[in-house]
N, C-alpha and C positions, 0 to 999 in steps of 0.2 A: 477388730477389722483386719482381714487378711490382705486384700488387694482391691484395686479399682480398675475397671476397663472402660475406655472411652472409644466409641465408634461414631466418628463424624458422618454426617449425611453425605458428604462428598470429599474425596481426597483423603489425605492422611494428616494427623495432627496429634501432638502430645496431649495427654489428658490435662485439662486445667486443674482438676482436683485429683490428688493422689492419696494413698492411704495415710501418708504422713501429714497431709494438709487438713485432714478431718480432725478438728479440735474437740476435746471433751467439753460437754456442756452439762452442768449439774441441774437437771430438771426432774420432773416426775412423769415418766421414767427418765433416767439419764440418757442423753443422746450425744452424738458427735455431729458437728456441722463443718461444712466447707463453703466459704464464700469467695468465689473467684469469678472474674469476668469471662464469659463465653462469647466467642466471636463466630461460632458456626453451630448450626443445628446438629443434633445427633442423639445418641442414647448412652447414658451413663449407667454402668452396672457395678454394684458393690458386692463383694464376697466377704463372708464372715463365717467363722466356725462357732456354732452354738450347741453346747452340750455334746460336743463330738461330731456333730453333723455340719457339713458345709452348706451354708445357705447363700442365696443370691437374691438381689432385688434390683430391678431396672427402672429407670425413669427416662421418658422422652423429653428432650429439651429443645424448644423452638427459639431460635435466635433471629432477630430481625435485620442485622447488618446485611445489606444487599448492594451488589455492584451491578449497575445497568449501563449498557453501552448501546448507543444509537448511531445510525448512519443516515445522513440526510443529503440527497435522496439515496435510496437503496438500489437504484438502477440508473445508469448514465450512459450516454454515448461515449465512445473512446475519446479520451482527452478531457472529459467533463470533470468538474470538481465535486468532491464529496466531503462533508464535514462530519468527523467522528467526535462524539461527545459522550462522556461518562459521568455518572452521578453515584455517590455512595451515600446510602441512607441507613439509619438505625445503628449508628456506631456508638451512641451513648456518650459522646464527647471524646472518644478515643482519637488519637492522632493518626491521620492517614498520610502515608508517604507519597512521593512522586510516582507517576505511572511508568510502566514499561510497556511499550507498544511493539507488537510483532505482526508484520504483514506476510501472508502466505497466499500467493496466487494459485488459482486452480490448476495451472500447468506452467512449467518452466520457471523462470525467474523474473523479477522486476514487476512492472505494472503500477508501481506507486512512484509519484514524481520525486519524493524525498522522504526520509524517515520522519516520524512524528516527535521523536526525542521525548521531552517531558511536558509537551504542550497539552492543554485541554481548554477549549476544543482544538481539534487539529483538522485543518482543511488542506486537502491534497488533490492533485489531478490523477485520475486513474486511466490506465490503458488496458487493463485486464480484469476479469472477474477474480475475486478472491475473498479471503476472510481476514478481518482485522481482529486481533485479540489484545486486550489490555489487562494488565495485572497491577493491582495496588496492594500495598502492605498496610495492615491496620495494627497499630501499637496500642493495646489497652492500658498500658502503664504499669504492668506487673512484671516487666522484663520479658514478656512473651510477645509474639507477633503472629499474625495470620495473613496469608495471601488470599486475596479474592480475585477471581478471573472471570471475564465475560468476553463473548465473541459476537460478531455480526458479519453477515455475508453481503457483499455488494456485487451486483451483476453488471457486466459491461458486455453487451451483445456484440458479436463480430459485425464489422461493417460489410454489408452486402451491396455491391455497386451494380451488379449485372454484367460487369466485365469479367469474363471467365479467367483471365490471367490474375487480376487483382483478387478475385474471390477464391482462387484455388487454395486447397488445404495447406500447402507449404508456404505460399506467399503471405497469406493472411497473418499467421503468427509471426512470420519473419518481419513484416512491416511493423507489427505491434512491438516486437522486441527492439527494432531499430529506433522507433520513436521514443520508447520508454528509456533507452540508453541516452538519447539526445536530451530528454527532459531532465534526467538525473545529473548529467555533467555539463549541460548547457552548451554542447558542442554539436555542430552539424555532423550527421552521419549519412552514409550513402551505400548503395549496393547496385550490382547489375541484376536485372531481371532476366533470368535464364530459362531456356526451354530445352528439354531433353528430346531425344529422337522419338520417344513414345508420345510426345505432345504435352507432357506434364511440365509444370513451371516450378521454379524455386528461386531463392535469392542467393547471390554470392557477394558478401559484404566487401566494400572497398578495403584495401590493405590499411591496417591501423597505423602504419608508418607514414601514410600520407599526411602532411600537415593539415590540421583542421582546428577551427575555433568557432565561436558563435556566429561568425559572419560568412564563413565559407569553407570549402575544401580545396586544397591545392594539389592536384595530381601531378606527377612528373610530366614535363613537356613532351608532347607527342604520344601520350597514352591513347591507345585505341581499345574499343570494347573487345573482350575475349570472345573466342568462338562459342557460339550458342547463345550469346546475349541478344535479346530482342528489344530491350529498352534499359533504362536506368532510373533510379529513384534516389532522392536525398531529402533530408529533413531540414526544417527551419524551426529552431526551438523557441518559437514566438507565437503569440496570439495577436489578433487584430487590435491595434492601438497600443501594444506594448512599446515602451521606449527601448530602443536598441542601444543601450548605454555601453555595451561592450564593443560596438562597431563604430567606425569613423562617422562623425556627424557633420552638420553644416556649421562652418566657422563664420561667425558674424561679429565684427568688431573685436576680434581676438578671443572670442568666447565660442567654444564648441557646443552646439546644440544637437542632442541626439535625434535621429529620425524616429518616427513612429512606424511600426510595422504595418504593412498593408496587404498581406496575404499574397503578394505577387512574386514572380521569379525575378532574380536579380539580372543585371547586365551580364555578369559572368556566367550565370545559368544559361541565358539565351545563347551566349557564344559557344558554350559546350555543345548545344544541340546541333551546331553546324558540323561537328565531327562525330558526335555520338548518336545523333538522331533525337527525336522527341523524348523528353524526360518527364518525370513525375516529381512533384514536391508535396510534402506532408508537413502541416503545421498544426497548431492547437485547435484550429477551427475547421480545416477542410483538407481534401486531397484533390490535386488537379494535374492534368497532363498539358504540357506546353511545348512550344518550339519558338524560334525567333520571330515568327509571323503571328503566333497565337499566344500572346503573353499579357493580355489586358483583360480586365473583368468583362465577362460576356463574350469573350473571344477565345477562350481556352478550348483545346481539343476535347477534353473531358473535364468535368467539374462535379465533385461530390461534396456537398456541404455537410453531409452526415459523417464524414470520415476524418475527424480530427484526431483519431487514434489517441 
């Protein structure tokens, strides 16, 4: 036997059987055998010189190990939760290592509330369409290893409100990125809603040096909207009923009890409208426009329950 060539059906992989691992077997006629675990389908070709002529023989090998990845559901509104789950079948008892998850949004960055780490299943809130890929390594027990990869795409349709400013092509992804950042670090984020002389809209994020936490943003005293600002927007990294454990709560009998989030603007938000004009808030459930006189359910200036980003 001269050599062995292995062509896996996908990707690249060293040949499980080599010329040196084919052991002589005294039979009638004499043969050589190689017994090794295969973790991937492909074609094995053996080359040998017989009476001065180079001969070859190929055999197709079908291997059953399979990695399957699902997303439930595969389409959500912005801010909706998706559960990613994978299964590995046909390993024949081989040990399967921890997963590696990679999230790739269709555009820009972010869109996933936090990494999946080594969890399975993994449930996360999504604010952008994108593809989740999981890779696991199978260890057959012969000091070799093989990586299996699977991907699934999830659609997060853009929120259409009918408001030309909010639906404009630069503001939509800007709001998405703003809330994705807020979900990732648990801190309120904000921006000015700006209009150019040609009538187009865009976002100008608040300076990062402004102090901010999960409970609010603290702009310098006397801050006024910049020229071209037509409104302002900020995020609440909460969903209805979430316990606001990072914010001051109700003290009762010396014990602090956290408030539950109610999708409403805060007192500080309402006070800001006295100087900055009507503002917008985005949380996990909705998007709404408010001012000091329109800050209660059913009384907001504009209210979009589909826009949890």
